[in-house]
C-alpha positions as CSV (number, residue, x, y, z in Angstrom):
1,M,-26.3,-16.3,-7.7
2,L,-23.3,-14.9,-4.7
3,S,-21.4,-13.7,-7.5
4,Q,-24.3,-11.1,-8.2
5,H,-24.7,-10.6,-4.8
6,V,-21.1,-9.4,-4.1
7,T,-21.1,-6.9,-7.2
8,A,-24.3,-5.2,-5.9
9,Y,-22.9,-5.3,-2.1
10,L,-19.4,-3.9,-3.5
11,E,-21.1,-0.7,-5.1
12,V,-23.0,-0.1,-2.3
13,R,-19.9,0.0,-0.4
14,R,-18.1,2.3,-2.9
15,A,-20.7,4.3,-3.1
16,L,-20.4,5.7,0.9
17,G,-16.8,5.6,-0.2
18,F,-14.9,2.6,1.0
19,D,-11.8,1.9,-1.4
20,L,-12.4,-2.1,-1.8
21,H,-9.8,-3.8,-3.9
22,E,-8.8,-6.6,-1.4
23,S,-12.3,-7.1,0.3
24,E,-12.9,-7.4,-3.8
25,R,-11.0,-10.0,-4.5
26,L,-11.7,-12.4,-1.3
27,L,-15.1,-11.8,-2.1
28,R,-14.7,-12.9,-5.4
29,Q,-12.7,-16.0,-4.1
30,Y,-15.4,-16.9,-1.7
31,A,-18.1,-16.8,-4.2
32,E,-16.6,-18.7,-6.3
33,F,-15.5,-21.6,-4.0
34,A,-19.2,-21.7,-2.6
35,T,-20.4,-21.6,-5.8
36,A,-18.8,-24.3,-6.4
37,R,-19.6,-25.8,-3.4
38,G,-23.3,-25.4,-5.4
39,D,-24.7,-22.8,-2.4
40,S,-26.9,-20.1,-3.8
41,H,-26.8,-18.6,-0.3
42,V,-24.2,-17.5,2.3
43,R,-23.6,-21.2,4.6
44,A,-21.7,-20.3,7.5
45,T,-19.7,-23.9,7.3
46,T,-18.8,-23.1,3.7
47,A,-17.4,-19.6,4.7
48,L,-15.6,-21.2,7.4
49,D,-14.1,-24.2,5.1
50,W,-12.9,-21.2,3.1
51,C,-11.1,-19.0,5.6
52,A,-9.4,-21.8,6.8
53,Q,-7.7,-22.7,3.2
54,A,-5.7,-19.5,3.6
55,G,-2.0,-20.0,5.1
56,T,-1.4,-17.8,8.3
57,L,-3.9,-17.1,10.5
58,G,-3.8,-13.5,9.9
59,Q,-4.9,-14.5,6.1
60,R,-7.9,-16.4,7.9
61,Q,-9.2,-13.6,9.6
62,R,-8.9,-11.2,7.2
63,R,-10.8,-13.1,4.7
64,L,-13.4,-14.6,7.9
65,R,-13.9,-10.5,8.6
66,R,-15.0,-9.5,5.1
67,V,-17.5,-12.7,4.9
68,V,-19.1,-11.8,8.1
69,L,-20.0,-8.0,6.7
70,F,-20.9,-9.5,3.6
71,A,-23.2,-11.9,4.9
72,R,-24.6,-9.2,7.7
73,Y,-25.5,-6.9,4.6
74,L,-27.1,-9.9,2.9
75,R,-29.3,-11.5,6.0
76,A,-30.6,-8.1,5.9
77,E,-32.3,-8.3,3.4
78,D,-33.3,-11.9,2.8
79,P,-32.7,-14.4,6.7
80,V,-31.7,-17.0,4.6
81,H,-28.1,-16.2,4.3
82,E,-26.1,-17.2,7.4
83,V,-24.0,-15.2,9.2
84,P,-20.6,-17.1,9.9
85,P,-19.0,-16.4,13.8
86,G,-16.7,-13.5,13.9
87,G,-14.5,-14.3,16.7
88,I,-12.9,-18.3,15.2
89,Y,-9.7,-17.1,14.6
90,P,-7.9,-14.2,17.7
91,R,-6.9,-11.3,16.5
92,V,-3.6,-10.7,14.8
93,P,-1.6,-7.2,15.3
94,R,-2.3,-4.7,12.9
95,Q,0.9,-3.2,12.4
96,I,3.8,-5.1,11.5
97,M,7.5,-4.0,12.0
98,P,8.1,-2.6,8.2
99,Y,11.7,-3.9,6.3
100,V,13.2,-0.2,6.1
101,Y,15.5,-0.2,3.0
102,T,18.7,1.8,3.2
103,P,19.8,3.9,0.4
104,E,22.5,1.6,-1.3
105,E,19.4,-1.4,-1.3
106,A,16.8,1.0,-2.7
107,S,19.1,1.9,-6.0
108,R,19.8,-1.8,-6.3
109,L,16.3,-2.6,-6.2
110,V,15.4,0.2,-9.1
111,G,18.9,-0.7,-10.8
112,E,17.3,-4.7,-11.1
113,A,13.7,-3.4,-11.9
114,A,15.8,-1.4,-15.4
115,L,16.6,-4.4,-16.3
116,L,13.5,-6.7,-16.7
117,L,12.3,-8.8,-19.3
118,P,11.4,-8.9,-22.0
119,T,13.9,-6.0,-23.5
120,G,12.4,-4.1,-25.9
121,T,9.3,-3.0,-24.3
122,I,7.9,-0.7,-22.4
123,R,8.4,-2.8,-19.1
124,P,12.2,-2.2,-17.4
125,H,11.4,1.5,-18.2
126,S,7.5,1.6,-16.4
127,A,8.9,-0.6,-13.2
128,A,12.5,1.6,-13.0
129,A,10.0,4.5,-13.4
130,F,7.4,3.3,-10.6
131,F,9.8,1.5,-7.7
132,S,11.6,5.3,-8.2
133,L,8.8,7.6,-7.8
134,L,7.4,5.2,-4.8
135,F,10.6,5.9,-2.8
136,A,11.2,9.3,-3.7
137,T,7.2,10.2,-2.7
138,G,6.2,7.6,-0.4
139,M,2.9,7.5,-2.5
140,R,0.8,4.5,-1.5
141,V,1.2,1.7,-5.0
142,S,-2.3,2.2,-5.8
143,E,-2.2,5.4,-5.9
144,A,0.9,5.2,-8.1
145,L,-0.9,2.6,-10.3
146,A,-3.8,5.1,-10.5
147,L,-1.7,8.2,-12.2
148,Q,-2.6,9.7,-15.2
149,L,-0.8,11.7,-17.5
150,D,-3.4,14.9,-16.6
151,D,-2.0,14.2,-13.0
152,V,1.9,15.0,-13.6
153,T,2.7,18.6,-13.5
154,D,5.4,21.4,-13.4
155,D,5.1,21.9,-10.1
156,G,4.2,17.7,-8.7
157,L,1.4,15.2,-8.7
158,V,-2.4,15.3,-8.7
159,I,-3.3,11.9,-6.1
160,R,-6.8,12.0,-7.1
161,R,-7.8,8.1,-6.0
162,T,-6.6,7.7,-2.8
163,K,-7.0,5.4,0.3
164,F,-9.6,7.8,1.7
165,R,-10.9,9.3,-1.4
166,K,-9.5,12.5,-0.4
167,M,-7.2,14.7,-3.6
168,R,-4.2,16.0,-2.2
169,F,-1.0,17.6,-4.4
170,I,2.5,15.7,-3.8
171,P,5.3,18.3,-5.0
172,L,8.0,16.0,-6.3
173,H,12.1,17.0,-5.5
174,E,13.9,18.2,-9.1
175,T,15.6,15.1,-9.1
176,A,12.6,12.9,-9.7
177,R,10.7,15.6,-12.0
178,E,13.6,15.2,-13.8
179,G,13.5,11.6,-14.0
180,L,9.4,10.8,-14.4
181,A,9.8,13.4,-17.3
182,H,12.4,11.6,-19.1
183,Y,10.8,8.2,-18.4
184,L,7.4,10.2,-19.8
185,D,9.5,11.2,-23.3
186,L,10.2,7.6,-23.8
187,R,7.0,5.9,-22.9
188,L,5.2,8.3,-24.9
189,R,7.9,7.4,-28.5
190,R,7.4,3.5,-27.2
191,A,4.2,3.2,-26.2
192,G,2.3,6.3,-27.8
193,K,0.1,8.4,-25.3
194,P,-3.0,6.6,-25.1
195,P,-3.8,4.3,-22.5
196,Q,-3.9,7.8,-20.1
197,H,-2.4,5.7,-17.2
198,V,1.1,6.7,-16.9
199,F,2.9,3.1,-15.3
200,L,2.3,0.4,-18.7
201,N,3.3,-3.1,-18.4
202,F,5.4,-4.8,-21.4
203,R,1.9,-5.0,-23.5
204,G,1.4,-1.2,-23.3
205,D,-1.9,-1.7,-21.0
206,P,-2.1,0.1,-17.6
207,L,0.3,-1.6,-15.0
208,T,-1.7,-3.8,-12.4
209,Y,-1.5,-4.4,-8.6
210,R,-0.4,-8.5,-9.6
211,A,2.0,-7.1,-12.8
212,A,3.6,-5.0,-9.6
213,L,4.0,-7.5,-6.8
214,D,5.3,-10.2,-9.6
215,A,7.9,-7.2,-10.4
216,F,8.5,-6.4,-7.6
217,S,9.1,-10.2,-6.2
218,T,11.4,-10.6,-9.3
219,V,13.6,-7.6,-8.8
220,R,13.5,-8.1,-4.5
221,R,15.4,-11.6,-5.5
222,A,17.6,-10.3,-8.6
223,A,18.8,-7.8,-6.2
224,G,19.3,-10.0,-3.6
225,L,17.1,-8.7,-0.4
226,E,16.4,-11.1,2.0
227,S,14.2,-11.2,5.9
228,R,16.0,-9.6,8.3
229,G,15.1,-11.9,11.3
230,R,11.2,-12.1,11.2
231,T,11.0,-8.9,8.8
232,R,10.5,-9.5,5.3
233,P,10.8,-6.9,2.1
234,R,7.6,-5.9,0.9
235,I,6.5,-3.6,-2.2
236,H,4.6,-1.7,0.9
237,D,7.6,-0.9,3.1
238,I,9.1,1.5,0.6
239,R,6.3,4.1,1.4
240,H,7.7,3.4,5.1
241,T,10.8,3.6,4.2
242,F,9.6,6.9,3.3
243,A,8.2,7.5,6.6
244,V,11.3,6.2,8.4
245,R,13.4,9.0,6.9
246,A,11.7,12.1,7.0
247,L,11.5,11.4,10.2
248,E,14.8,10.8,11.1
249,A,15.9,14.1,9.5
250,C,13.0,15.8,11.7
251,P,14.0,19.1,13.6
252,D,15.1,19.7,16.6
253,G,12.2,21.4,19.1
254,R,8.6,20.4,20.1
255,D,6.9,23.0,17.9
256,R,9.0,22.5,15.0
257,I,8.6,18.4,15.6
258,A,4.5,19.1,16.0
259,Q,4.7,21.4,12.7
260,H,6.8,18.3,10.6
261,M,4.8,15.6,11.7
262,L,1.2,17.2,10.6
263,A,3.3,18.4,7.4
264,L,4.3,14.9,6.6
265,T,0.6,13.1,7.9
266,T,-0.8,15.2,5.4
267,Y,1.7,15.0,2.4
268,L,1.5,11.1,3.1
269,G,-2.6,11.5,3.4
270,H,-2.7,9.7,6.8
271,S,-6.4,10.7,8.1
272,N,-4.7,10.6,11.5
273,I,-1.8,11.9,12.8
274,A,-1.6,8.6,14.9
275,D,-1.0,7.0,11.9
276,T,2.4,9.1,11.5
277,Y,3.5,8.7,14.6
278,W,3.4,4.9,14.4
279,Y,6.8,5.4,12.5
280,L,9.1,6.3,15.5
281,Q,9.2,2.9,16.6
282,A,10.7,1.7,12.8
283,T,14.3,1.6,13.5
284,P,16.5,1.9,16.4
285,K,17.5,5.4,15.2
286,L,14.7,7.0,15.7
287,M,14.1,5.2,19.2
288,R,17.5,6.5,20.0
289,D,16.9,10.0,19.6
290,I,13.4,9.7,21.3
291,A,15.0,8.3,24.4
292,D,18.2,10.7,24.0
293,A,15.7,13.6,24.5
294,C,13.7,12.2,27.5
295,E,17.0,11.7,28.9
296,A,18.0,15.5,28.0
297,Y,14.5,16.9,29.1
298,F,14.7,15.3,32.6
299,R,17.9,16.3,33.1
300,K,17.0,19.4,32.7
301,K,14.0,19.2,34.7
302,G,15.9,17.5,37.5
303,A,18.3,21.0,37.5
304,R,15.8,23.2,38.1
305,S,14.2,21.2,41.0
């Protein structure tokens, strides 16, 4: 029963334009946990017990937030469902400091991806092309996984499945186009045209999010990439690295900086330019550049007064 409620809830929210990959994963887990306890409706004690099983405070809070929304939706139609208290766990910072890969680390990561097992399959070629494209474009992992053959054009990539359901176009550097074309040629010879997804697993099926994470964990360890203090390298930090490097290349001058930030916001598919400005704090170089610019501004202003 709860599993059916989850399906109906997800269908309604997706019809409103929400991308619910993580919500579906967590709510399916909750429904399985609750059903095993004999629950046919949402019970607050069961929900809190399930949330408490998560390993970190942030994970517990994410679980609870999704169950609360789910329970409110169900209770609107049937008061037998209980809404768990939402303030059990304190809020954690929404953003964590990203791990910014050096060019040498990025090269090692892609190189190790090309050595993945099993040899003789499409997997190592697919993984190397996948990570290379993430570094070259800064696109989201979900966007890269959703790429279809028809989305690859002579000028760049058509991103249809975005976080906010807004289609956009990503131009590619010549080297990125050549690398992707080489992979697609090999993919056609190894796997044939079907399926339509660009990136495939070793069986020739579409690469999944879970498989991409597993591949990243393997190549990260093989490349010797370890945590820097409290910052641990993650697959999503490839996108963060692209944004930070793009900001480091920002031209001088207020008008040119504003244009650069707006272009980067559009390119990355951010819904708000504030999401792009957040990356300014990601590296010492960016913070040093900001401090130098502020110092120069106030010195110039003081000289005029």
